[in-house]
N, C-alpha and C positions, 0 to 999 in steps of 0.2 A: 478253240478255247485252250488257255495255258492252264493246265493242271498242276505244274510243278510249283509246290510249295517253298519259297526260299528258305535257307537255312538260317539258323540263328546266326548272331552275330559272331565272326570266327575270333576263336581264341589263339594266344600266341602259340599254343601246341600246333594248331592247323597251319600257321604259317611255317613253323620250323618244319614240321612234317612235309609241306608241299614243296618247301626249299631243298629239303634231302631228296625227295622224289624226283624235282625238276633237276636235280644235279646231274642226273643219268643223262639228260639232254645234253648237259654241257659235255661230259663224258664222251657221246656218242659223236658229237661233231669233231671233238679231238681226233676221234679215231676216222671219221669221214675225210678228215682234208689232209692228212698227214701225208698221202702219196703225192700230193702237189710239191711239197717240199723234197721228197727223195725219189722223184720220179727218174731223174738220170741214173741213181743208183739202181734203181729197179730194173731200168732198161739195161744197163751194164751186167748186173748180175745174172738176170734170167735171160739175157739176149734175146729180148723181144722188140717187135716194132711198135709204133705209136698207135696203130689200131690194137695190136694186143694189149698194150698197156691201157688204152681205153678199156678194152673188153674186162681187165682185170678190177679196174675200178667201177664198170658197170655191172659186175656180179656182187659188188656190195649193195647197188640199187636194186638189184634182181631179187635178191634175198630180202631187202628191206619191203619191197613192194610186194612179193609174194605173201608176207606175212600181215599186210596193213588190215585187210578186212577182217582175216581171223582173229588179229591182235583186239580189233574193237570188239569182236563179239565174245572172246575169251575175257577179257577186262570186264565186259557188262556182267558175264557170269559167274568168275571165279573172282574177281577184286584185283587192284593194282598190287597188293603187298607181296603176294608168293610170285606173281609172273614177273613182276619189275626186277625182283630178287634173282630169279633164274635167267631173265634175259639179260642183266648186266654181267652176270657171271659167263654166260656164253660169249659175250662181247670181248672179256678180257682173255679168256681162253683161244677165241679166233686170233685177236692180236699177237699173243704169245707165239702161237703155230705159224702165223703168217711171217714173222720175223726169221724162221727158220726155213722157209720155203725154197726149194732149191730147182723148181720148174714153174712155168706159167700155170699148169693145171692146178698144182698144190696153191698157188696164190688166189687162183680163181675161187677155189673151193674153202680155203679161210676167210677171205672178203664176203663171201656168201654167207658163211655162218655168222660173221660180225653184223652183218647188214641184217641177217633173220633176227637175231637178237636185238639189234638197233631199232627194229621196226615198233617197239612197246615204248619206246623212250617219250616220244612227244604225246601219242594218244594217253600213254598212262598219267602224263603229268595234267593234261587235259580234263581226264575224267577224274582225277583228284580234285582239280578246280571246281568241276561241276557238282562233286558231292560235298566238297567242305565249304564253298563260299557262296553269297548270294548271288542270283543270277546277273544282278546288274553290276557285277564285277568281271565277268567271263571275258569280255573283249581286253580289257585291262591286263587280265591275269594271262590271257593269249599272249599279248606284246611282251610281258614279262617273261615267259617262257622263251620267246624267241630270242630275247636279249640274253638270256642265259646261255642257250644253245649257240649263239653267234660269238659271245665272248670266248666259248670253248673254241669254236673256229678261229677266231683271232690267236689264241693261244696256240694252236695248232700251225699257224704260218710262220712269222719272225721269230717269236719265242723258241718254236721248236725248231726253226732253221739255224738258230745260234747253236743250239744244243749238237746238231747235226754236225755241225763245223768243229765241234771242240771234242764229239764222242762218237763211239760206233753206233751209227744208226740202228742197227739191229738189236743192240742193247738196250736203246731207249724204248724201242717199240715193245721189247720184252717186259719193262718196266712198266710202261704203260699198260699192258695187260695184268699185271698184277694189282695195278691200282682198282681196275675193276673188281676183281675178286674182293677186296677190301669194300668197295662200295656196295657191294651186293649184300654183305654182312650187314651193313651199316641200315642199307634200305629195309631188311628184314626187322630189323629191331626197334626201327622208328616208325615206317610207314604203318597206317592202318586204312582199312578198306572203307569204312564210314564213320561218321560222328556216333557216338555213344547213343544207343537206342533205335538207331537206323538200319535198315537192311535192305537187300534187293527185293524181299517180298514186299516190304512196304512201300517200295517205289514203283513196281511194276505192275499195272492193270492186269486183273484176271483175265486168263483167256489169251492173253497177247503172246505169240510166240517169236523166237529169235528170227526165224525164218520168215516170217510176214515182214519183219522189219527189213530183211535184206532185200525182198522183194519189192517193198515200197520205195525204197533208196535207190536200187538199181534201175526201176523203171520210171523214175520220176526225171522228167527234162531239165527241171532247176539242178538237181543233183549233178547231172554230167556238166551243165554249162558252168557252174561255179568250181568244178573241179578241173574242168578243162583251163578254165581262166587260172586258177592256181597252179597248174602243170606248166603253164605257158611263162607265166611270171617269175616261177621259180627256177625254170630251166637253166637259165644263164649263171645263176650263181654256183651251184656245182660245177660247171664246165670251167669256169674262171677259177672258183676259189678252191676246188678239190686236185685239179690236175694240170690245166694248161695256162692259167693267168701268169703264173711267175717266167714261164719259158718264153710265153709270147712277148712279156716286157724285154726279157733279156735279149731276146733276137731282132724285135722291131725297133726298141729304143736304144739299144745298146747298154743297158743297165746291170750292174753286178748282181750276183743271184740275191744277197742279202737286202739290197735296195728294192729290187723286184718283190721279193717277199713281204717287205714292210708295206708295199703299197697294197698288194692284195689283201694283207692283215687289216687295212683301212674298210674295205668293202664289209667285213663282218662287225666292225664298230658301228658302221653306217645302218646295218640292219639292227644291232642292238639299240641303237638310239630310237630309230624310226618306227619300230614296231611297237612298242608301248605307246607312243605318241599318237600315232594313228589308231590304236585301239582305245585309246582313252577320247581323242576326239570322235570317233564313232558313237560311243556310248553318251558322250555330253549332248551331240546333236541329235540322236534318237535315230539316225539314217546310217546304213553300211556303204551304199554304193559312192558317195563322194569321196570317202577314202581310197575306195578300190580305183575310181578315176585318177584322183591326185597320184597315186602310186604307180599307175601304169604310164602316164604320160610323163612324170618325171623320170622314171626308170628309161624310159626310151631315149629322152634327150640326152641324158648324162651317159649312157652306154654308148650312143653316137660320138660324143665328144671325146670320151676315152680312148675308143678305138682308132678314131679317124682324124682327130685333130693334129695337125703336125708341128714339130717344133714346140713341144710344151714341156714345161719343167717338173721335175718330181714332183714340187708342192702342189701344181695343178692336176697332175695324175693322181693325186690323193685326194685332192678335193673333188674330183670326178667320180674316184672309186666310193668314197665315203657318200656322196650324194646319190649315185647309183643304188648304194646299199640302203640308204634311208629310205628312197622311195618304194624300193623293194619290199620294205617293211610294212607298206600300206596292204600287202598280199595277206598278211595274217588276219585281217577282218573277214576274209573270206571261210575262215574257219567257224565264225560266229554265224555268218549267213547260212552255211548248211545245217548248223546245229539247230538253227531258229526254223528251218524248213521241214523239220521232222520232229516228231514227239521225243520228248526229252528224255524217256526211258530206254531209247535207242541212241544217246549221245556217243557211245563208245564205238558203234557201229557205222554211225554216219561220218564221225571224225576219221575212223579208218578207211573207209571209202575216199573221203576227199584225199587223205594223204596216200592212198594207193595210186590214184591217177596221177597226183603230184610226183610220185617217184617215177613214174614212165618218164615224165620229162627230164628228171634228175638223171636217170639211168641213160636217157638216149642221148642228152647233149655232150658228155664228154667223150662218148663213145662216136657219136657222129662228128665232132671235131677232129679226133684220131682219124677216122676213116677220110675225111677230106684231106687233112696232112698227108696221108699215104697217097692219095689221089693225084695231087698237086705235087709232090716230092720229085726233086731234080735228080736223085740217085746218090747223092752225096753222103758219104760216111766218114766219121772219125772214131777209131779204137772200136770198130764194128758197132757203132751206134748210129742211127740217122741223124742227120743234121738238116733242120728246115729254113729255108729262106724266109726274110721278112715278108716278101710277097706271097709265099705258100701259108704262112699264118695268116696274113690279112685275108686271104679267100676263104680259109676255114672258119676263121673267127665271125665272118658276117653272119653267119646262122643265128647268132645269138641276139642281135637286135630282131630279128626277123621274128624270133620266138615273143620278144616283148610285144612287139606292134601287134601279133595274133592276140595277145591278152585284152589288148584295148578293144580290138574290132568284136571280141564276145561280149565284153560289158553291157551293151545296150539290151540284151535278149535276157539278162538276169534280173529276176523281180526283187525289188527291195524288202526286205523283211522287217525295217522300223524298229529293230532291236527287240521284237516280240516273238517268243518262241511258241511252239502248238503245245 
């Protein structure tokens, strides 16, 4: 039985506050994707291999994943206001120190710190949505949150690439770090944990412990199935969008860097458009799995076309990348499934678990591509930097459509929740 009482109709303040909180997700994605644009600079400055560069990016996702379950529990316990403030300040400091790194170990530590703080961004915005808005808007707000994040990712690709061409990349990242410090102050001033008159005490049933929620979520088959689905669906996006996508296009298609960056930017625009539409569709039809099926099938088709169709124009590559991102947006409905599979007072914990497992795929995919590149590398180097052939890139990138295909195989075993929580 659903004991959650829908909140009163949202005020303008609720929307303003939610947008301010969700802006952290925009900022987090800027920080997540910029290594894709400066990958060559990093390899040259730090004198690292492709696998080591993949390890630097993986450190971000390890920090991110390490804090996912704790982030959800902490948000349930202490609320979003203080935690989001501290987290975004950590991200800003991590970016500032990263820009000054002189070796791979410093770079990995600072990316871990940035990922550690970023862990609160998505779950914090989802917790705010669950507390300040009626339950029947949750999937739509999920989609809008993803839109905000993907617009941040898009800004971190081609626009960031243009800045890097004109200015010193380290100075740009330091400036980005100071933006995080300012955003932290704004979040603290604007965000509130609950609507007036509501508290965690009024929301949580007596005698229910946080530990019991963790145990129920962890040992629930449905939790693992939906989380693994999300992990496989999301894994290709960080591999293409945060590290290897631009280099893949430059090498296999012979494109200049700025054109390659602009194509990868379209991936995030597709996510930004698709996520709220799939969320709204799911709410409208009262079912979750049709959106998940459409997302997986569409994403599988268009990533194959993007990677393997020969002699394709830049315009078509952008179309394929947009549609791949668009259908990947169906993945966001999985957050509604896991929230509806567990009691609402453990929203933060269940969403944190979901994002934790997703993050495993996000961390593994760029690292795995880097390892495969090193494995098939023919030994060519230019200015002490590894250079990979088109054939090597194709062999390494093949792992990405496999991930999407695995998400489709999991779907039949996931239970439909019919947009109804517990």
